[in-house]
N, CA and C atoms as an extended XYZ file, in Angstrom:
507
Properties=species:S:1:pos:R:3:atomname:S:1:resname:S:1:resid:I:1 pbc="F F F"
N        78.732      140.068       83.909 N   MET     1
C        79.430      138.862       84.313 CA  MET     1
C        78.518      137.661       84.103 C   MET     1
N        79.144      136.517       83.952 N   ILE     2
C        78.394      135.304       83.655 CA  ILE     2
C        78.991      134.115       84.401 C   ILE     2
N        78.118      133.200       84.783 N   GLY     3
C        78.524      131.928       85.379 CA  GLY     3
C        77.675      130.834       84.773 C   GLY     3
N        78.171      129.617       84.818 N   ASN     4
C        77.462      128.517       84.186 CA  ASN     4
C        77.890      127.220       84.848 C   ASN     4
N        76.957      126.297       84.931 N   ASP     5
C        77.270      124.985       85.490 CA  ASP     5
C        76.479      123.945       84.730 C   ASP     5
N        77.100      122.812       84.482 N   ILE     6
C        76.400      121.696       83.851 CA  ILE     6
C        76.614      120.438       84.679 C   ILE     6
N        75.562      119.662       84.794 N   ILE     7
C        75.619      118.404       85.537 CA  ILE     7
C        75.164      117.282       84.611 C   ILE     7
N        76.009      116.291       84.475 N   ASP     8
C        75.691      115.067       83.751 CA  ASP     8
C        74.971      114.164       84.748 C   ASP     8
N        73.676      113.953       84.550 N   ILE     9
C        72.873      113.179       85.503 CA  ILE     9
C        73.455      111.776       85.697 C   ILE     9
N        73.819      111.123       84.611 N   LYS    10
C        74.384      109.768       84.695 CA  LYS    10
C        75.663      109.777       85.542 C   LYS    10
N        76.548      110.750       85.288 N   GLN    11
C        77.803      110.850       86.030 CA  GLN    11
C        77.548      111.152       87.507 C   GLN    11
N        76.577      112.024       87.787 N   SER    12
C        76.296      112.376       89.186 CA  SER    12
C        75.820      111.156       89.966 C   SER    12
N        75.117      110.269       89.308 N   ARG    13
C        74.655      109.047       89.977 CA  ARG    13
C        75.820      108.116       90.304 C   ARG    13
N        76.871      108.163       89.485 N   LEU    14
C        78.056      107.346       89.747 CA  LEU    14
C        78.937      107.951       90.838 C   LEU    14
N        79.016      109.288       90.885 N   GLU    15
C        79.963      109.978       91.767 CA  GLU    15
C        79.425      110.352       93.149 C   GLU    15
N        78.119      110.483       93.259 N   SER    16
C        77.597      111.031       94.501 CA  SER    16
C        76.286      110.385       94.904 C   SER    16
N        76.151      110.143       96.176 N   ASN    17
C        74.893      109.653       96.719 CA  ASN    17
C        74.154      110.849       97.321 C   ASN    17
N        73.264      111.450       96.546 N   TRP    18
C        72.558      112.653       96.988 CA  TRP    18
C        71.660      112.388       98.185 C   TRP    18
N        71.376      111.128       98.486 N   GLN    19
C        70.507      110.790       99.615 CA  GLN    19
C        71.278      110.506      100.911 C   GLN    19
N        72.615      110.618      100.854 N   ARG    20
C        73.368      110.270      102.060 CA  ARG    20
C        73.034      111.221      103.215 C   ARG    20
N        73.088      110.673      104.391 N   LYS    21
C        72.708      111.398      105.605 CA  LYS    21
C        73.563      112.658      105.774 C   LYS    21
N        72.885      113.769      105.996 N   GLY    22
C        73.548      115.031      106.295 CA  GLY    22
C        73.925      115.876      105.092 C   GLY    22
N        73.858      115.317      103.873 N   LEU    23
C        74.270      116.080      102.699 CA  LEU    23
C        73.403      117.328      102.507 C   LEU    23
N        72.094      117.163      102.510 N   ALA    24
C        71.196      118.308      102.286 CA  ALA    24
C        71.384      119.372      103.367 C   ALA    24
N        71.564      118.968      104.603 N   GLN    25
C        71.736      119.917      105.699 CA  GLN    25
C        73.059      120.670      105.588 C   GLN    25
N        74.067      120.041      105.029 N   LYS    26
C        75.387      120.662      104.891 CA  LYS    26
C        75.408      121.706      103.775 C   LYS    26
N        74.681      121.453      102.701 N   ILE    27
C        74.768      122.279      101.501 CA  ILE    27
C        73.601      123.255      101.347 C   ILE    27
N        72.419      122.863      101.789 N   PHE    28
C        71.222      123.635      101.494 CA  PHE    28
C        70.615      124.273      102.734 C   PHE    28
N        70.138      125.498      102.566 N   ALA    29
C        69.438      126.226      103.624 CA  ALA    29
C        68.084      125.556      103.869 C   ALA    29
N        67.469      125.820      105.032 N   PRO    30
C        66.183      125.170      105.344 CA  PRO    30
C        65.108      125.337      104.264 C   PRO    30
N        64.984      126.529      103.653 N   GLN    31
C        63.952      126.715      102.616 CA  GLN    31
C        64.261      125.898      101.367 C   GLN    31
N        65.550      125.673      101.084 N   GLU    32
C        65.935      124.836       99.948 CA  GLU    32
C        65.681      123.364      100.267 C   GLU    32
N        65.929      122.965      101.497 N   GLN    33
C        65.647      121.594      101.919 CA  GLN    33
C        64.156      121.294      101.778 C   GLN    33
N        63.328      122.301      102.055 N   LEU    34
C        61.880      122.147      101.902 CA  LEU    34
C        61.519      121.960      100.424 C   LEU    34
N        62.153      122.722       99.538 N   LEU    35
C        61.921      122.540       98.097 CA  LEU    35
C        62.269      121.112       97.680 C   LEU    35
N        63.386      120.598       98.202 N   ILE    36
C        63.830      119.245       97.857 CA  ILE    36
C        62.831      118.209       98.364 C   ILE    36
N        62.446      118.327       99.616 N   SER    37
C        61.547      117.316      100.192 CA  SER    37
C        60.152      117.360       99.580 C   SER    37
N        59.726      118.518       99.070 N   ASN    38
C        58.399      118.635       98.449 CA  ASN    38
C        58.414      118.410       96.942 C   ASN    38
N        59.578      118.226       96.367 N   ALA    39
C        59.690      118.091       94.911 CA  ALA    39
C        59.135      116.764       94.419 C   ALA    39
N        58.557      116.796       93.239 N   GLN    40
C        58.090      115.574       92.584 CA  GLN    40
C        59.273      114.649       92.305 C   GLN    40
N        60.420      115.247       91.954 N   ASN    41
C        61.642      114.487       91.719 CA  ASN    41
C        62.763      115.120       92.558 C   ASN    41
N        62.962      114.645       93.800 N   PRO    42
C        63.970      115.254       94.680 CA  PRO    42
C        65.381      115.229       94.115 C   PRO    42
N        65.736      114.183       93.364 N   GLU    43
C        67.080      114.116       92.780 CA  GLU    43
C        67.300      115.282       91.809 C   GLU    43
N        66.345      115.528       90.944 N   THR    44
C        66.466      116.647       90.005 CA  THR    44
C        66.536      117.968       90.753 C   THR    44
N        65.718      118.136       91.766 N   MET    45
C        65.706      119.391       92.533 CA  MET    45
C        67.043      119.629       93.229 C   MET    45
N        67.609      118.609       93.830 N   ILE    46
C        68.878      118.790       94.545 CA  ILE    46
C        69.980      119.211       93.577 C   ILE    46
N        70.037      118.588       92.392 N   TRP    47
C        71.080      118.932       91.429 CA  TRP    47
C        70.800      120.270       90.758 C   TRP    47
N        69.533      120.612       90.589 N   MET    48
C        69.208      121.910       90.020 CA  MET    48
C        69.634      123.031       90.975 C   MET    48
N        69.328      122.887       92.261 N   LEU    49
C        69.741      123.897       93.246 CA  LEU    49
C        71.266      123.978       93.320 C   LEU    49
N        71.930      122.839       93.293 N   TRP    50
C        73.401      122.834       93.309 CA  TRP    50
C        73.949      123.566       92.085 C   TRP    50
N        73.360      123.307       90.923 N   SER    51
C        73.788      123.958       89.693 CA  SER    51
C        73.581      125.476       89.766 C   SER    51
N        72.483      125.920       90.348 N   MET    52
C        72.228      127.353       90.526 CA  MET    52
C        73.313      127.968       91.408 C   MET    52
N        73.645      127.286       92.500 N   LYS    53
C        74.683      127.779       93.418 CA  LYS    53
C        76.038      127.865       92.719 C   LYS    53
N        76.380      126.835       91.955 N   GLU    54
C        77.670      126.802       91.260 CA  GLU    54
C        77.783      127.902       90.221 C   GLU    54
N        76.728      128.093       89.433 N   ALA    55
C        76.756      129.133       88.401 CA  ALA    55
C        76.894      130.517       89.047 C   ALA    55
N        76.152      130.767       90.119 N   ALA    56
C        76.239      132.054       90.818 CA  ALA    56
C        77.610      132.221       91.465 C   ALA    56
N        78.150      131.135       92.010 N   TYR    57
C        79.469      131.207       92.644 CA  TYR    57
C        80.543      131.660       91.650 C   TYR    57
N        80.421      131.246       90.403 N   LYS    58
C        81.430      131.643       89.411 CA  LYS    58
C        81.438      133.156       89.188 C   LYS    58
N        80.279      133.795       89.273 N   ILE    59
C        80.249      135.259       89.187 CA  ILE    59
C        80.818      135.860       90.467 C   ILE    59
N        80.399      135.318       91.603 N   TYR    60
C        80.888      135.795       92.906 CA  TYR    60
C        82.416      135.721       92.965 C   TYR    60
N        82.974      134.599       92.539 N   ASN    61
C        84.421      134.396       92.552 CA  ASN    61
C        85.128      135.362       91.606 C   ASN    61
N        84.541      135.584       90.440 N   ARG    62
C        85.118      136.522       89.473 CA  ARG    62
C        85.144      137.928       90.068 C   ARG    62
N        84.081      138.304       90.758 N   LYS    63
C        83.970      139.651       91.331 CA  LYS    63
C        84.877      139.839       92.546 C   LYS    63
N        84.876      138.868       93.455 N   THR    64
C        85.586      139.029       94.734 CA  THR    64
C        87.002      138.479       94.727 C   THR    64
N        87.295      137.566       93.802 N   LYS    65
C        88.581      136.844       93.748 CA  LYS    65
C        88.772      135.933       94.968 C   LYS    65
N        87.683      135.667       95.693 N   LEU    66
C        87.742      134.809       96.874 CA  LEU    66
C        87.306      133.395       96.516 C   LEU    66
N        88.125      132.409       96.885 N   ARG    67
C        87.751      131.004       96.706 CA  ARG    67
C        87.311      130.493       98.063 C   ARG    67
N        86.009      130.296       98.186 N   ARG    68
C        85.449      129.869       99.469 CA  ARG    68
C        84.388      128.797       99.225 C   ARG    68
N        84.305      127.864      100.157 N   TYR    69
C        83.245      126.853      100.087 CA  TYR    69
C        82.140      127.300      101.039 C   TYR    69
N        81.131      127.973      100.483 N   ILE    70
C        80.054      128.550      101.296 CA  ILE    70
C        78.682      128.283      100.662 C   ILE    70
N        78.346      127.037      100.333 N   PRO    71
C        77.099      126.781       99.594 CA  PRO    71
C        75.838      127.264      100.303 C   PRO    71
N        75.797      127.212      101.628 N   GLN    72
C        74.584      127.663      102.319 CA  GLN    72
C        74.396      129.172      102.228 C   GLN    72
N        75.458      129.915      101.947 N   GLN    73
C        75.323      131.366      101.818 CA  GLN    73
C        74.765      131.769      100.451 C   GLN    73
N        74.657      130.838       99.528 N   PHE    74
C        74.046      131.088       98.225 CA  PHE    74
C        72.609      130.577       98.296 C   PHE    74
N        71.685      131.496       98.576 N   ALA    75
C        70.281      131.138       98.806 CA  ALA    75
C        69.501      131.168       97.496 C   ALA    75
N        68.979      130.023       97.113 N   CYS    76
C        68.259      129.880       95.846 CA  CYS    76
C        66.757      130.018       96.036 C   CYS    76
N        66.137      130.725       95.093 N   THR    77
C        64.679      130.762       95.006 CA  THR    77
C        64.298      130.530       93.545 C   THR    77
N        63.161      129.911       93.363 N   ILE    78
C        62.632      129.664       92.023 CA  ILE    78
C        61.548      130.701       91.783 C   ILE    78
N        61.670      131.428       90.670 N   THR    79
C        60.692      132.475       90.375 CA  THR    79
C        59.644      132.023       89.364 C   THR    79
N        60.005      131.134       88.451 N   SER    80
C        59.026      130.549       87.524 CA  SER    80
C        59.612      129.287       86.928 C   SER    80
N        58.720      128.422       86.471 N   GLN    81
C        59.201      127.186       85.868 CA  GLN    81
C        58.153      126.590       84.957 C   GLN    81
N        58.651      125.883       83.958 N   ASN    82
C        57.795      125.015       83.160 CA  ASN    82
C        58.492      123.665       83.127 C   ASN    82
N        58.124      122.825       82.222 N   GLN    83
C        58.625      121.448       82.236 CA  GLN    83
C        60.141      121.342       82.160 C   GLN    83
N        60.785      122.186       81.333 N   ASP    84
C        62.219      122.018       81.133 CA  ASP    84
C        63.041      123.291       81.345 C   ASP    84
N        62.431      124.382       81.816 N   CYS    85
C        63.156      125.629       82.047 CA  CYS    85
C        62.714      126.252       83.364 C   CYS    85
N        63.685      126.563       84.198 N   ILE    86
C        63.412      127.140       85.513 CA  ILE    86
C        64.165      128.452       85.620 C   ILE    86
N        63.462      129.511       85.964 N   LEU    87
C        64.088      130.796       86.236 CA  LEU    87
C        64.166      130.966       87.742 C   LEU    87
N        65.270      131.541       88.198 N   GLY    88
C        65.438      131.702       89.634 CA  GLY    88
C        66.355      132.847       89.984 C   GLY    88
N        66.580      132.986       91.281 N   LYS    89
C        67.514      133.979       91.808 CA  LYS    89
C        68.363      133.300       92.862 C   LYS    89
N        69.591      133.770       92.958 N   VAL    90
C        70.497      133.305       94.008 CA  VAL    90
C        71.020      134.556       94.705 C   VAL    90
N        70.845      134.623       96.009 N   ASN    91
C        71.336      135.738       96.808 CA  ASN    91
C        72.532      135.284       97.618 C   ASN    91
N        73.566      136.108       97.624 N   CYS    92
C        74.738      135.859       98.462 CA  CYS    92
C        75.266      137.213       98.905 C   CYS    92
N        75.295      137.397      100.217 N   GLU    93
C        75.693      138.679      100.782 CA  GLU    93
C        74.799      139.750      100.157 C   GLU    93
N        75.348      140.821       99.586 N   GLU    94
C        74.519      141.869       98.986 CA  GLU    94
C        74.272      141.624       97.499 C   GLU    94
N        74.702      140.497       96.981 N   ASN    95
C        74.618      140.202       95.551 CA  ASN    95
C        73.369      139.401       95.200 C   ASN    95
N        72.794      139.736       94.042 N   VAL    96
C        71.680      138.966       93.489 CA  VAL    96
C        72.102      138.500       92.101 C   VAL    96
N        71.962      137.206       91.859 N   TYR    97
C        72.288      136.618       90.567 CA  TYR    97
C        71.005      136.002       90.012 C   TYR    97
N        70.765      136.215       88.737 N   TYR    98
C        69.584      135.664       88.081 CA  TYR    98
C        69.999      134.402       87.342 C   TYR    98
N        69.172      133.366       87.446 N   THR    99
C        69.541      132.080       86.855 CA  THR    99
C        68.474      131.569       85.909 C   THR    99
N        68.951      130.833       84.915 N   LYS   100
C        68.078      130.123       83.985 CA  LYS   100
C        68.626      128.711       83.882 C   LYS   100
N        67.793      127.745       84.222 N   THR   101
C        68.210      126.347       84.224 CA  THR   101
C        67.422      125.577       83.181 C   THR   101
N        68.142      124.842       82.354 N   ILE   102
C        67.527      123.981       81.339 CA  ILE   102
C        67.711      122.533       81.782 C   ILE   102
N        66.595      121.818       81.849 N   LEU   103
C        66.602      120.409       82.247 CA  LEU   103
C        66.382      119.532       81.021 C   LEU   103
N        67.210      118.508       80.891 N   THR   104
C        66.963      117.464       79.893 CA  THR   104
C        67.012      116.127       80.633 C   THR   104
N        66.756      115.063       79.925 N   GLN   105
C        66.834      113.733       80.533 CA  GLN   105
C        68.257      113.421       80.987 C   GLN   105
N        69.258      114.025       80.313 N   GLU   106
C        70.655      113.684       80.574 CA  GLU   106
C        71.444      114.728       81.332 C   GLU   106
N        70.954      115.977       81.390 N   SER   107
C        71.767      117.024       82.009 CA  SER   107
C        70.921      118.130       82.619 C   SER   107
N        71.588      118.888       83.479 N   ILE   108
C        71.037      120.099       84.067 CA  ILE   108
C        72.068      121.187       83.803 C   ILE   108
N        71.644      122.269       83.151 N   ASN   109
C        72.561      123.355       82.828 CA  ASN   109
C        71.975      124.665       83.322 C   ASN   109
N        72.736      125.360       84.168 N   THR   110
C        72.295      126.652       84.691 CA  THR   110
C        73.259      127.733       84.236 C   THR   110
N        72.693      128.850       83.814 N   ILE   111
C        73.448      130.056       83.492 CA  ILE   111
C        73.029      131.110       84.503 C   ILE   111
N        74.007      131.843       85.043 N   ALA   112
C        73.744      132.930       85.984 CA  ALA   112
C        74.288      134.228       85.409 C   ALA   112
N        73.548      135.300       85.616 N   VAL   113
C        73.949      136.631       85.165 CA  VAL   113
C        73.629      137.647       86.255 C   VAL   113
N        74.245      138.834       86.134 N   ASN   114
C        73.973      139.905       87.092 CA  ASN   114
C        72.661      140.629       86.803 C   ASN   114
N        72.309      140.710       85.535 N   PHE   115
C        71.117      141.448       85.128 CA  PHE   115
C        70.244      140.537       84.289 C   PHE   115
N        68.979      140.459       84.613 N   ILE   116
C        68.073      139.551       83.908 CA  ILE   116
C        68.056      139.823       82.400 C   ILE   116
N        68.261      141.066       82.012 N   SER   117
C        68.266      141.418       80.582 CA  SER   117
C        69.454      140.785       79.844 C   SER   117
N        70.499      140.368       80.576 N   ASP   118
C        71.662      139.745       79.932 CA  ASP   118
C        71.343      138.383       79.316 C   ASP   118
N        70.265      137.727       79.762 N   PHE   119
C        69.947      136.410       79.208 CA  PHE   119
C        69.784      136.452       77.693 C   PHE   119
N        69.263      137.545       77.161 N   LYS   120
C        69.035      137.615       75.715 CA  LYS   120
C        70.340      137.692       74.922 C   LYS   120
N        71.456      137.969       75.609 N   ASN   121
C        72.754      138.088       74.933 CA  ASN   121
C        73.715      136.943       75.240 C   ASN   121
N        73.259      135.933       75.970 N   VAL   122
C        74.120      134.792       76.294 CA  VAL   122
C        74.262      133.922       75.054 C   VAL   122
N        75.517      133.592       74.751 N   ILE   123
C        75.782      132.690       73.628 CA  ILE   123
C        76.742      131.595       74.080 C   ILE   123
N        76.606      130.443       73.450 N   GLU   124
C        77.548      129.349       73.673 CA  GLU   124
C        78.645      129.482       72.623 C   GLU   124
N        79.889      129.304       73.061 N   ILE   125
C        81.026      129.431       72.154 CA  ILE   125
C        81.900      128.185       72.259 C   ILE   125
N        82.843      128.082       71.344 N   GLU   126
C        83.804      126.986       71.385 CA  GLU   126
C        84.857      127.258       72.455 C   GLU   126
N        85.424      126.192       72.954 N   ASN   127
C        86.461      126.306       73.976 CA  ASN   127
C        87.806      126.553       73.292 C   ASN   127
N        87.974      127.783       72.789 N   LYS   128
C        89.249      128.164       72.178 CA  LYS   128
C        89.471      129.651       72.453 C   LYS   128
N        90.709      130.068       72.350 N   ASN   129
C        91.111      131.446       72.682 CA  ASN   129
C        90.802      131.802       74.136 C   ASN   129
N        90.788      130.793       75.001 N   ILE   130
C        90.509      131.012       76.416 CA  ILE   130
C        91.833      131.229       77.138 C   ILE   130
N        91.866      132.247       77.970 N   ILE   131
C        93.015      132.488       78.843 CA  ILE   131
C        92.488      132.540       80.272 C   ILE   131
N        93.378      132.310       81.217 N   LYS   132
C        92.997      132.413       82.630 CA  LYS   132
C        93.933      133.387       83.318 C   LYS   132
N        93.363      134.148       84.252 N   ASP   133
C        94.193      135.083       85.008 CA  ASP   133
C        94.893      134.350       86.156 C   ASP   133
N        95.610      135.085       86.981 N   GLU   134
C        96.375      134.483       88.079 CA  GLU   134
C        95.494      133.785       89.108 C   GLU   134
N        94.188      134.088       89.104 N   ASN   135
C        93.240      133.434       90.012 CA  ASN   135
C        92.527      132.254       89.360 C   ASN   135
N        92.902      131.943       88.123 N   GLY   136
C        92.269      130.834       87.414 CA  GLY   136
C        90.935      131.196       86.782 C   GLY   136
N        90.606      132.482       86.723 N   ILE   137
C        89.333      132.928       86.169 CA  ILE   137
C        89.482      133.050       84.652 C   ILE   137
N        88.563      132.399       83.898 N   PRO   138
C        88.714      132.372       82.436 CA  PRO   138
C        88.156      133.613       81.734 C   PRO   138
N        88.802      133.936       80.630 N   TYR   139
C        88.379      135.003       79.723 CA  TYR   139
C        88.562      134.480       78.315 C   TYR   139
N        87.852      135.064       77.380 N   VAL   140
C        88.016      134.713       75.974 CA  VAL   140
C        88.580      135.931       75.256 C   VAL   140
N        89.482      135.668       74.328 N   ILE   141
C        90.051      136.742       73.516 CA  ILE   141
C        89.181      136.901       72.277 C   ILE   141
N        88.638      138.094       72.106 N   ASN   142
C        87.857      138.413       70.917 CA  ASN   142
C        88.841      138.890       69.856 C   ASN   142
N        89.132      138.023       68.898 N   SER   143
C        90.172      138.329       67.906 CA  SER   143
C        89.804      139.501       66.995 C   SER   143
N        88.519      139.705       66.729 N   SER   144
C        88.144      140.797       65.827 CA  SER   144
C        88.331      142.174       66.468 C   SER   144
N        88.120      142.267       67.798 N   SER   145
C        88.285      143.568       68.460 CA  SER   145
C        89.535      143.620       69.338 C   SER   145
N        90.251      142.495       69.414 N   ASN   146
C        91.457      142.398       70.240 CA  ASN   146
C        91.195      142.803       71.697 C   ASN   146
N        90.053      142.318       72.227 N   THR   147
C        89.691      142.581       73.620 CA  THR   147
C        89.447      141.247       74.316 C   THR   147
N        89.357      141.312       75.624 N   ILE   148
C        88.995      140.110       76.381 CA  ILE   148
C        87.613      140.332       76.986 C   ILE   148
N        86.895      139.221       77.161 N   GLN   149
C        85.582      139.311       77.790 CA  GLN   149
C        85.378      138.102       78.695 C   GLN   149
N        84.476      138.278       79.658 N   ASP   150
C        84.166      137.207       80.592 CA  ASP   150
C        83.645      135.984       79.858 C   ASP   150
N        84.039      134.835       80.334 N   VAL   151
C        83.544      133.572       79.807 CA  VAL   151
C        83.393      132.628       80.998 C   VAL   151
N        82.466      131.710       80.899 N   SER   152
C        82.297      130.703       81.938 CA  SER   152
C        82.368      129.332       81.296 C   SER   152
N        83.164      128.476       81.902 N   ILE   153
C        83.381      127.125       81.390 CA  ILE   153
C        82.881      126.133       82.431 C   ILE   153
N        82.121      125.158       81.990 N   SER   154
C        81.688      124.101       82.896 CA  SER   154
C        81.724      122.785       82.140 C   SER   154
N        82.235      121.755       82.804 N   HIS   155
C        82.206      120.428       82.211 CA  HIS   155
C        81.987      119.408       83.315 C   HIS   155
N        81.220      118.408       82.960 N   HIS   156
C        80.946      117.312       83.880 CA  HIS   156
C        80.563      116.102       83.038 C   HIS   156
N        81.239      114.999       83.284 N   GLY   157
C        80.929      113.781       82.543 CA  GLY   157
C        81.032      113.981       81.052 C   GLY   157
N        79.931      113.759       80.347 N   ARG   158
C        79.901      113.814       78.885 CA  ARG   158
C        79.685      115.211       78.317 C   ARG   158
N        79.516      116.215       79.186 N   PHE   159
C        79.086      117.521       78.706 CA  PHE   159
C        80.065      118.643       79.056 C   PHE   159
N        80.114      119.623       78.162 N   GLU   160
C        80.869      120.844       78.395 CA  GLU   160
C        80.054      122.005       77.828 C   GLU   160
N        80.010      123.106       78.567 N   LYS   161
C        79.366      124.336       78.099 CA  LYS   161
C        80.336      125.476       78.343 C   LYS   161
N        80.525      126.287       77.312 N   VAL   162
C        81.328      127.491       77.403 CA  VAL   162
C        80.426      128.622       76.938 C   VAL   162
N        80.175      129.582       77.816 N   VAL   163
C        79.232      130.655       77.499 CA  VAL   163
C        79.852      132.019       77.793 C   VAL   163
N        79.337      133.005       77.085 N   THR   164
C        79.731      134.391       77.304 CA  THR   164
C        78.518      135.270       77.028 C   THR   164
N        78.631      136.524       77.352 N   ILE   165
C        77.589      137.489       77.013 CA  ILE   165
C        78.087      138.277       75.817 C   ILE   165
N        77.347      138.186       74.723 N   HIS   166
C        77.725      138.855       73.474 CA  HIS   166
C        76.969      140.174       73.380 C   HIS   166
N        77.700      141.265       73.423 N   PHE   167
C        77.103      142.582       73.272 CA  PHE   167
C        77.356      143.046       71.856 C   PHE   167
N        76.284      143.351       71.169 N   LYS   168
C        76.419      143.816       69.779 CA  LYS   168
C        77.058      145.188       69.754 C   LYS   168
N        78.010      145.391       68.824 N   SER   169
C        78.679      146.688       68.741 CA  SER   169
C        77.953      147.632       67.824 C   SER   169
């Protein structure tokens, strides 16, 4: 399974005041709030953690079929990072999701998978041949094999990412 989230930094500045009173306490667990307050760039950290939660939530929703607003139950940890790539984990209930976040000057994009080895098979695809089930969960039709596979769609502001896990036959 796969989840993905993209944040347009410019758009987020227009739509949301990340510094408003109570926002961090409402969305982030105490250890995440500590990451935000200790970050060199708190704005980037807050949106990166949010993106990790959103990407993991898309897998959770696909698996459980439950639509719930439970951001504090998605606990983010950072396992490694360099200047523009952050690897992490998101825990929710008994589930562990592995995340890879790419930072640019204009966007934050996180991909979440169930197995860390799946990262090597993640591909970006065009937004076509997409169908949604009765729960609104997207799938892509593979025309060559006439099968459906999980796909994750995210768009915000100027950006859209559509990703799937490509398994070689």
